[in-house]
Residue frames relative to the residue before (quaternion, step in Angstrom):
aa qw qx qy qz dx dy dz
M 1.0000 0.0000 0.0000 0.0000 0.00 0.00 0.00
T 0.3195 -0.7564 0.5431 0.1753 3.55 -0.92 0.89
A 0.3681 -0.7386 0.5221 0.2154 3.53 -0.73 1.06
V 0.3001 -0.7432 0.5743 0.1670 3.53 -1.02 0.83
T 0.2186 -0.7908 0.5630 0.0994 3.54 -0.67 1.12
A 0.4111 -0.7119 0.5110 0.2510 3.53 -0.73 1.02
S 0.4933 -0.6606 0.4795 0.3005 3.53 -0.99 0.82
T 0.4143 -0.7124 0.5156 0.2343 3.51 -0.98 0.91
P 0.4733 -0.6702 0.4774 0.3144 3.61 -0.74 0.94
S 0.4882 -0.6654 0.4780 0.3005 3.56 -0.96 0.82
S 0.5759 -0.5941 0.4413 0.3473 3.53 -1.24 0.52
P 0.6627 -0.4824 0.3684 0.4387 3.60 -1.21 0.27
F 0.6426 0.5117 -0.3307 0.4645 3.58 1.01 -0.77
G 0.6404 0.5323 -0.3291 0.4452 3.57 1.00 -0.81
R 0.6573 0.4945 -0.3120 0.4754 3.58 0.98 -0.80
A 0.6498 0.4980 -0.3186 0.4778 3.58 1.02 -0.76
W 0.6518 0.5306 -0.3228 0.4353 3.57 0.98 -0.82
R 0.5853 0.5602 -0.3756 0.4500 3.59 1.11 -0.55
T 0.6323 0.5121 -0.3300 0.4787 3.57 1.08 -0.67
V 0.6050 0.5450 -0.3506 0.4626 3.58 1.04 -0.75
R 0.6754 0.4872 -0.2921 0.4703 3.57 0.90 -0.93
L 0.6293 0.5355 -0.3354 0.4525 3.57 1.04 -0.74
L 0.6962 0.4797 -0.2760 0.4572 3.58 0.91 -0.91
T 0.7506 0.3434 -0.1999 0.5279 3.59 1.16 -0.51
T 0.2433 0.7977 -0.5175 0.1916 3.57 1.18 0.49
N 0.7567 0.2328 -0.1362 0.5955 3.56 1.04 -0.80
P 0.2143 -0.8228 0.5108 0.1269 3.63 0.07 1.23
W 0.5517 0.6158 -0.4034 0.3919 3.57 1.13 -0.47
T 0.6630 0.5196 -0.3068 0.4430 3.58 1.01 -0.78
V 0.7928 0.3378 -0.1646 0.4798 3.58 0.83 -0.97
I 0.7720 0.2984 -0.1743 0.5334 3.61 1.19 -0.33
G 0.7438 0.4582 -0.2515 0.4165 3.56 0.57 -1.17
W 0.7266 0.4597 -0.2585 0.4403 3.55 0.64 -1.12
P 0.6468 0.5068 -0.3462 0.4527 3.66 0.86 -0.75
L 0.6689 0.4916 -0.3086 0.4644 3.61 0.98 -0.79
V 0.6115 0.5396 -0.3497 0.4611 3.58 1.07 -0.68
I 0.6755 0.4770 -0.2941 0.4791 3.58 0.89 -0.92
L 0.6249 0.5317 -0.3387 0.4606 3.59 1.00 -0.79
G 0.6503 0.5090 -0.3122 0.4696 3.58 0.98 -0.82
A 0.6493 0.5114 -0.3190 0.4637 3.58 0.99 -0.82
I 0.6444 0.5096 -0.3200 0.4720 3.59 0.99 -0.81
F 0.6290 0.5316 -0.3364 0.4566 3.58 1.02 -0.77
V 0.6593 0.5049 -0.3128 0.4610 3.59 0.88 -0.92
M 0.6685 0.4904 -0.3060 0.4680 3.60 0.91 -0.86
T 0.6458 0.5176 -0.3211 0.4603 3.58 1.00 -0.82
W 0.6529 0.5061 -0.3122 0.4693 3.59 0.93 -0.91
T 0.6397 0.5270 -0.3264 0.4545 3.60 0.99 -0.82
I 0.6364 0.5144 -0.3232 0.4753 3.58 1.00 -0.80
W 0.6238 0.5312 -0.3365 0.4641 3.58 0.98 -0.82
W 0.6693 0.5119 -0.2978 0.4487 3.57 0.87 -0.98
L 0.6545 0.5062 -0.3112 0.4675 3.58 0.97 -0.85
I 0.6316 0.5282 -0.3343 0.4586 3.58 1.02 -0.76
F 0.6855 0.4785 -0.2873 0.4675 3.58 0.85 -0.95
A 0.6538 0.5244 -0.3170 0.4438 3.58 1.07 -0.70
S 0.7435 0.4250 -0.2197 0.4673 3.58 1.17 -0.51
V 0.6407 0.5295 -0.3411 0.4390 3.62 1.20 -0.21
D 0.5987 -0.5537 0.4424 0.3731 3.50 -1.30 0.41
P 0.5784 -0.6092 0.4073 0.3584 3.63 -0.96 0.79
A 0.6281 0.5508 -0.3438 0.4289 3.59 1.07 -0.62
D 0.7145 0.4406 -0.2460 0.4846 3.59 1.21 -0.45
L 0.3598 0.7739 -0.4699 0.2253 3.60 1.25 0.13
T 0.6537 0.5239 -0.3253 0.4387 3.59 0.93 -0.85
E 0.6722 0.4865 -0.2917 0.4758 3.56 0.91 -0.92
T 0.6401 0.5246 -0.3200 0.4612 3.57 1.04 -0.77
A 0.6367 0.5348 -0.3228 0.4521 3.57 1.00 -0.85
D 0.6393 0.5124 -0.3254 0.4721 3.58 1.04 -0.73
G 0.6632 0.5397 -0.3030 0.4208 3.56 1.00 -0.83
I 0.7106 0.4663 -0.2849 0.4432 3.60 0.89 -0.84
R 0.5321 0.6147 -0.4186 0.4047 3.58 1.23 -0.02
F 0.6659 0.4465 -0.2942 0.5203 3.58 1.28 -0.21
N 0.3795 0.6926 -0.5376 0.2955 3.57 -0.19 1.27
G 0.3481 -0.7573 0.5211 0.1837 3.53 -1.21 0.46
A 0.2273 0.8281 -0.4931 0.1399 3.56 1.20 0.47
V 0.7084 0.4703 -0.2814 0.4447 3.59 0.84 -0.93
S 0.5262 0.6489 -0.4175 0.3573 3.62 1.17 -0.32
Y 0.4601 0.6899 -0.4438 0.3396 3.59 1.24 -0.32
I 0.7094 0.4950 -0.2903 0.4091 3.55 0.76 -1.05
F 0.6148 0.5344 -0.3576 0.4567 3.59 1.11 -0.54
V 0.6615 0.4883 -0.3008 0.4832 3.57 0.94 -0.88
Y 0.6252 0.5445 -0.3373 0.4459 3.58 1.04 -0.77
M 0.6273 0.5312 -0.3423 0.4551 3.59 1.06 -0.68
L 0.5912 0.5450 -0.3628 0.4711 3.59 1.12 -0.59
V 0.6543 0.5051 -0.3059 0.4725 3.57 0.97 -0.88
I 0.6387 0.5312 -0.3257 0.4515 3.58 0.98 -0.86
S 0.6679 0.4986 -0.3152 0.4537 3.59 0.90 -0.86
V 0.6207 0.5317 -0.3407 0.4647 3.58 1.04 -0.74
Q 0.6888 0.4753 -0.2810 0.4697 3.57 0.85 -0.97
A 0.6571 0.5339 -0.3201 0.4251 3.57 0.91 -0.92
V 0.6912 0.4663 -0.2863 0.4720 3.57 0.83 -0.96
N 0.6718 0.5193 -0.3042 0.4318 3.57 0.87 -0.93
L 0.7468 0.4042 -0.2213 0.4795 3.58 0.92 -0.92
A 0.7350 0.4525 -0.2467 0.4406 3.58 0.94 -0.86
F 0.5489 0.6510 -0.4017 0.3369 3.61 1.08 -0.57
P 0.7161 0.4122 -0.2929 0.4811 3.66 0.66 -0.90
L 0.6277 0.5392 -0.3406 0.4463 3.58 1.06 -0.68
A 0.6509 0.5176 -0.3139 0.4581 3.57 0.97 -0.86
L 0.6584 0.4905 -0.3144 0.4766 3.59 0.95 -0.82
G 0.6258 0.5418 -0.3320 0.4524 3.56 1.09 -0.68
F 0.6802 0.4638 -0.2736 0.4973 3.56 1.17 -0.60
G 0.6359 -0.5714 0.3181 0.4098 3.58 1.26 0.12
S 0.4478 0.6844 -0.4656 0.3381 3.57 1.21 0.17
T 0.4032 -0.6802 0.5489 0.2712 3.56 -1.20 0.48
R 0.6353 -0.5248 0.3914 0.4095 3.56 -1.23 0.34
R 0.6318 0.5293 -0.3310 0.4596 3.57 1.05 -0.73
A 0.6637 0.4954 -0.3048 0.4703 3.59 0.92 -0.89
F 0.6397 0.5196 -0.3324 0.4587 3.57 1.02 -0.76
S 0.6605 0.5055 -0.3128 0.4587 3.59 0.92 -0.87
L 0.6664 0.4867 -0.3019 0.4774 3.58 0.94 -0.86
G 0.6737 0.5082 -0.2965 0.4472 3.56 0.95 -0.86
S 0.6619 0.4825 -0.3138 0.4802 3.57 0.94 -0.82
G 0.6275 0.5290 -0.3365 0.4618 3.59 1.04 -0.73
L 0.6508 0.5058 -0.3106 0.4735 3.57 0.98 -0.86
A 0.6395 0.5250 -0.3252 0.4579 3.58 0.97 -0.83
F 0.6764 0.4936 -0.3004 0.4566 3.57 0.91 -0.89
V 0.6391 0.5115 -0.3328 0.4682 3.61 1.02 -0.73
L 0.6642 0.4986 -0.3069 0.4649 3.60 0.93 -0.86
L 0.6522 0.4946 -0.3149 0.4804 3.58 0.97 -0.81
S 0.6218 0.5385 -0.3387 0.4568 3.59 1.02 -0.75
A 0.6608 0.5039 -0.3049 0.4652 3.57 0.93 -0.90
A 0.6761 0.4974 -0.2976 0.4550 3.58 0.93 -0.89
Y 0.6770 0.4749 -0.2958 0.4782 3.59 0.89 -0.88
A 0.6078 0.5456 -0.3541 0.4555 3.59 1.08 -0.64
V 0.6165 0.5286 -0.3414 0.4732 3.59 1.08 -0.69
V 0.6435 0.5282 -0.3204 0.4519 3.58 0.94 -0.90
L 0.7015 0.4541 -0.2785 0.4733 3.59 0.83 -0.94
T 0.6185 0.5355 -0.3520 0.4548 3.60 1.07 -0.63
I 0.6243 0.5111 -0.3333 0.4878 3.58 1.03 -0.74
G 0.6395 0.5195 -0.3201 0.4676 3.57 1.00 -0.80
A 0.6490 0.5121 -0.3128 0.4676 3.58 1.00 -0.82
W 0.6336 0.5282 -0.3233 0.4636 3.58 1.05 -0.78
L 0.6639 0.4851 -0.2994 0.4840 3.58 0.95 -0.88
E 0.6213 0.5520 -0.3364 0.4429 3.56 1.04 -0.75
E 0.6797 0.4634 -0.2859 0.4915 3.57 0.96 -0.83
L 0.6365 0.5486 -0.3201 0.4375 3.57 1.04 -0.81
T 0.7574 0.3656 -0.1881 0.5072 3.58 1.03 -0.79
D 0.4485 -0.7045 0.4382 0.3323 3.57 1.31 0.27
G 0.7452 -0.4084 0.2166 0.4806 3.54 0.73 1.10
W 0.6377 -0.5630 0.3129 0.4224 3.55 1.01 0.92
G 0.7005 -0.4941 0.2490 0.4507 3.53 1.10 0.81
L 0.7356 0.3825 -0.2135 0.5167 3.58 1.28 -0.11
H 0.4778 -0.6862 0.4185 0.3544 3.60 1.28 0.26
G 0.4035 0.7303 -0.4636 0.2981 3.58 1.13 0.58
A 0.2436 -0.7420 0.6031 0.1625 3.54 -1.33 0.18
F 0.0277 -0.7971 0.6024 -0.0312 3.54 -0.39 1.26
F 0.7696 0.3028 -0.1586 0.5393 3.58 0.77 -1.05
R 0.7576 0.3237 -0.1748 0.5391 3.59 1.13 -0.67
T 0.1409 0.8007 -0.5645 0.1428 3.55 0.81 0.98
F 0.7510 -0.4864 0.2139 0.3919 3.55 -1.22 0.58
Y 0.7316 0.4312 -0.2575 0.4610 3.62 0.98 -0.69
L 0.7214 0.4018 -0.2508 0.5052 3.60 1.28 0.06
A 0.6159 0.6088 -0.3403 0.3664 3.58 1.15 -0.53
T 0.0215 0.7624 -0.6468 -0.0009 3.51 -1.29 0.54
D 0.3181 -0.7306 0.5718 0.1952 3.55 -1.23 0.54
A 0.4632 0.7130 -0.4158 0.3227 3.58 1.27 0.30
G 0.7064 -0.4257 0.2671 0.4984 3.60 1.22 0.15
W 0.6443 -0.5728 0.3596 0.3571 3.52 -1.27 0.45
L 0.5908 0.5462 -0.3798 0.4565 3.60 1.11 -0.48
A 0.6455 0.5006 -0.3130 0.4845 3.57 1.02 -0.79
Q 0.6266 0.5289 -0.3384 0.4616 3.58 1.05 -0.75
W 0.6376 0.5136 -0.3196 0.4770 3.57 1.00 -0.84
W 0.6445 0.5419 -0.3211 0.4335 3.57 0.95 -0.89
I 0.6258 0.5339 -0.3403 0.4556 3.61 0.98 -0.79
Y 0.6723 0.4811 -0.2996 0.4762 3.57 0.85 -0.95
F 0.6499 0.5385 -0.3187 0.4313 3.58 0.90 -0.95
C 0.6659 0.5137 -0.3077 0.4450 3.59 0.86 -0.94
W 0.6910 0.4741 -0.2937 0.4600 3.58 0.89 -0.87
F 0.6152 0.5223 -0.3547 0.4721 3.58 1.06 -0.65
V 0.6417 0.5168 -0.3214 0.4667 3.59 0.93 -0.88
F 0.6364 0.5421 -0.3270 0.4407 3.58 0.95 -0.88
F 0.7271 0.4316 -0.2616 0.4653 3.59 0.75 -0.99
F 0.6102 0.5451 -0.3608 0.4476 3.61 1.00 -0.70
F 0.7601 0.3975 -0.2241 0.4626 3.57 0.71 -1.05
T 0.5518 0.5618 -0.4068 0.4630 3.59 1.17 -0.34
G 0.6357 0.5418 -0.3193 0.4477 3.55 1.04 -0.77
T 0.6143 0.5741 -0.3625 0.4021 3.59 1.05 -0.65
I 0.5987 0.5584 -0.3715 0.4379 3.60 1.08 -0.61
F 0.6879 0.4720 -0.2891 0.4696 3.57 0.82 -1.00
A 0.6459 0.5131 -0.3243 0.4631 3.58 1.01 -0.78
A 0.6626 0.5084 -0.3104 0.4541 3.58 0.91 -0.90
M 0.6373 0.5223 -0.3272 0.4626 3.57 0.99 -0.80
Y 0.6714 0.4865 -0.3032 0.4697 3.58 1.00 -0.80
V 0.6400 0.5315 -0.3331 0.4437 3.59 0.95 -0.86
R 0.7435 0.4182 -0.2382 0.4643 3.59 0.89 -0.86
W 0.8368 0.1601 -0.0499 0.5213 3.58 0.84 -0.95
K 0.4317 -0.7313 0.4308 0.3055 3.57 1.31 0.26
A 0.8540 -0.1437 0.0803 0.4935 3.59 -1.13 -0.67
L 0.6174 0.5551 -0.3489 0.4346 3.58 1.03 -0.74
G 0.6799 0.4878 -0.2904 0.4643 3.57 0.91 -0.88
L 0.6524 0.5100 -0.3144 0.4642 3.56 0.98 -0.84
T 0.6426 0.5161 -0.3187 0.4681 3.57 0.99 -0.82
A 0.6481 0.5186 -0.3136 0.4612 3.57 0.97 -0.86
A 0.6350 0.5322 -0.3296 0.4527 3.59 1.02 -0.77
F 0.6728 0.4833 -0.2961 0.4755 3.57 0.94 -0.87
V 0.6330 0.5204 -0.3331 0.4663 3.58 1.01 -0.77
A 0.6507 0.5135 -0.3142 0.4628 3.59 0.94 -0.87
L 0.6429 0.5119 -0.3193 0.4718 3.57 1.01 -0.81
G 0.6556 0.5147 -0.3109 0.4568 3.57 0.96 -0.86
V 0.6430 0.5154 -0.3178 0.4689 3.57 0.98 -0.85
L 0.6486 0.5242 -0.3167 0.4519 3.59 0.96 -0.85
V 0.6640 0.4994 -0.3041 0.4661 3.58 0.94 -0.89
V 0.6765 0.4873 -0.2943 0.4673 3.58 0.86 -0.97
A 0.6461 0.5203 -0.3237 0.4550 3.60 0.96 -0.82
T 0.6427 0.5183 -0.3203 0.4644 3.58 1.01 -0.80
I 0.6526 0.5041 -0.3068 0.4753 3.56 0.96 -0.89
A 0.6506 0.5253 -0.3156 0.4485 3.57 0.96 -0.87
V 0.6587 0.5061 -0.3150 0.4591 3.59 0.90 -0.88
L 0.6767 0.4887 -0.2978 0.4632 3.59 0.88 -0.92
T 0.6731 0.4959 -0.2964 0.4617 3.57 1.04 -0.77
L 0.7107 0.4677 -0.2687 0.4516 3.59 0.81 -1.00
T 0.7178 0.4055 -0.2494 0.5081 3.59 1.11 -0.58
A 0.3570 -0.7655 0.4661 0.2632 3.57 1.35 0.02
T 0.4494 0.6968 -0.4392 0.3459 3.56 0.94 0.93
W 0.2640 0.7752 -0.5317 0.2159 3.57 1.15 0.52
H 0.6399 0.5393 -0.3427 0.4269 3.59 0.96 -0.79
L 0.6340 0.5155 -0.3314 0.4716 3.58 1.08 -0.67
F 0.6149 0.5522 -0.3323 0.4545 3.55 1.09 -0.75
W 0.7023 0.4511 -0.2717 0.4790 3.59 0.83 -0.98
E 0.6236 0.5318 -0.3425 0.4594 3.58 1.06 -0.68
A 0.6399 0.5243 -0.3241 0.4589 3.57 1.02 -0.78
L 0.6486 0.5080 -0.3153 0.4711 3.57 0.99 -0.82
A 0.6500 0.5159 -0.3168 0.4593 3.56 0.97 -0.86
E 0.6633 0.5054 -0.3062 0.4592 3.57 1.00 -0.80
L 0.6414 0.5204 -0.3238 0.4614 3.58 1.04 -0.72
G 0.2330 -0.7834 0.5385 0.2050 3.57 0.94 -0.88
T 0.7208 -0.4506 0.2969 0.4350 3.56 -1.28 0.12
I 0.6466 0.5113 -0.3290 0.4607 3.60 1.03 -0.72
G 0.6835 0.4955 -0.2909 0.4503 3.58 0.87 -0.92
I 0.6509 0.5086 -0.3198 0.4640 3.57 0.96 -0.84
A 0.6563 0.5069 -0.3118 0.4638 3.57 0.94 -0.90
S 0.6539 0.5080 -0.3149 0.4638 3.58 0.95 -0.85
A 0.6436 0.5246 -0.3201 0.4561 3.58 1.01 -0.80
A 0.5930 0.5849 -0.3635 0.4173 3.60 1.14 -0.57
L 0.5581 0.6059 -0.3958 0.4060 3.59 1.21 -0.33
V 0.5763 0.6010 -0.3805 0.4025 3.60 1.14 -0.55
P 0.7111 0.3981 -0.2834 0.5055 3.65 0.72 -0.89
A 0.5810 0.5763 -0.3832 0.4283 3.60 1.13 -0.51
V 0.6587 0.4909 -0.3010 0.4843 3.58 0.96 -0.87
L 0.6402 0.5149 -0.3240 0.4692 3.59 0.97 -0.83
A 0.6420 0.5219 -0.3204 0.4613 3.57 1.01 -0.82
A 0.6383 0.5249 -0.3271 0.4583 3.58 1.00 -0.80
V 0.6665 0.4990 -0.3010 0.4650 3.59 0.94 -0.88
V 0.6680 0.4897 -0.3025 0.4717 3.59 0.88 -0.93
G 0.6352 0.5371 -0.3277 0.4479 3.57 0.97 -0.84
Y 0.6558 0.5030 -0.3088 0.4707 3.57 0.98 -0.84
L 0.6628 0.5124 -0.3124 0.4478 3.59 0.89 -0.90
V 0.6550 0.4964 -0.3147 0.4749 3.58 1.04 -0.74
L 0.6954 0.4763 -0.2800 0.4595 3.59 0.90 -0.92
R 0.5482 0.6512 -0.3963 0.3441 3.58 1.13 -0.57
R 0.7782 0.2609 -0.1530 0.5504 3.58 1.11 -0.58
A 0.4210 0.7096 -0.4666 0.3185 3.56 1.25 0.31
T 0.1971 -0.7642 0.6061 0.0992 3.54 -1.13 0.75
P 0.4246 -0.7039 0.4977 0.2767 3.62 -0.66 1.02
R 0.0891 -0.7887 0.6077 0.0270 3.53 -1.02 0.85
G 0.5127 -0.6587 0.4601 0.3025 3.50 -1.11 0.65
């Protein structure tokens, strides 16, 4: 007679890792396509820089070089990560539960996936920043990866940390909107956007009515790019917790 051995339940990490694999089943969506678009944006941005330099007076080259360092081209990839997190949670949540995953394992797994993707993308942007500095702004004194709101002179580890923090912020911010949609569909998503709008308007109103805008800008200047990026982890953690609490009672619907 052959003895039947009961299968050993997988560890919490193993259950979370299955969610990581589920979210990255199609690497083209979460890795390949974003990098292709980022490369295309870089080429277009560099071309615009070249056209600008080709059309300005040589006496104005220095002033022009300072001007092109202020751009938001690279911010695309951060916003795209927010979209990816929304799509990933919305599409993978019912599938994961269908495969026997728990809501807790799914939340932990998606969080782990987002942290790993943030670390990997931060490495990519840090390499880009290093090449940018090595080539003196790609030969045109430009700033694509080291634009004013992301650059630091504190070393490459600090540069990586800035990118990592912002990726984590956008990934986990997306989980709130995705969780609201999964649980309450369009009504929940609309409520989330309305709440965000009210929060932004209320903040602007308080700063305006109390005439404390100068204190706000001074605080940002004192924090610097590293401090601001690090502070972004606070709302990211709150977003992760809220997203989990919402998904904990969410029911997949067709």
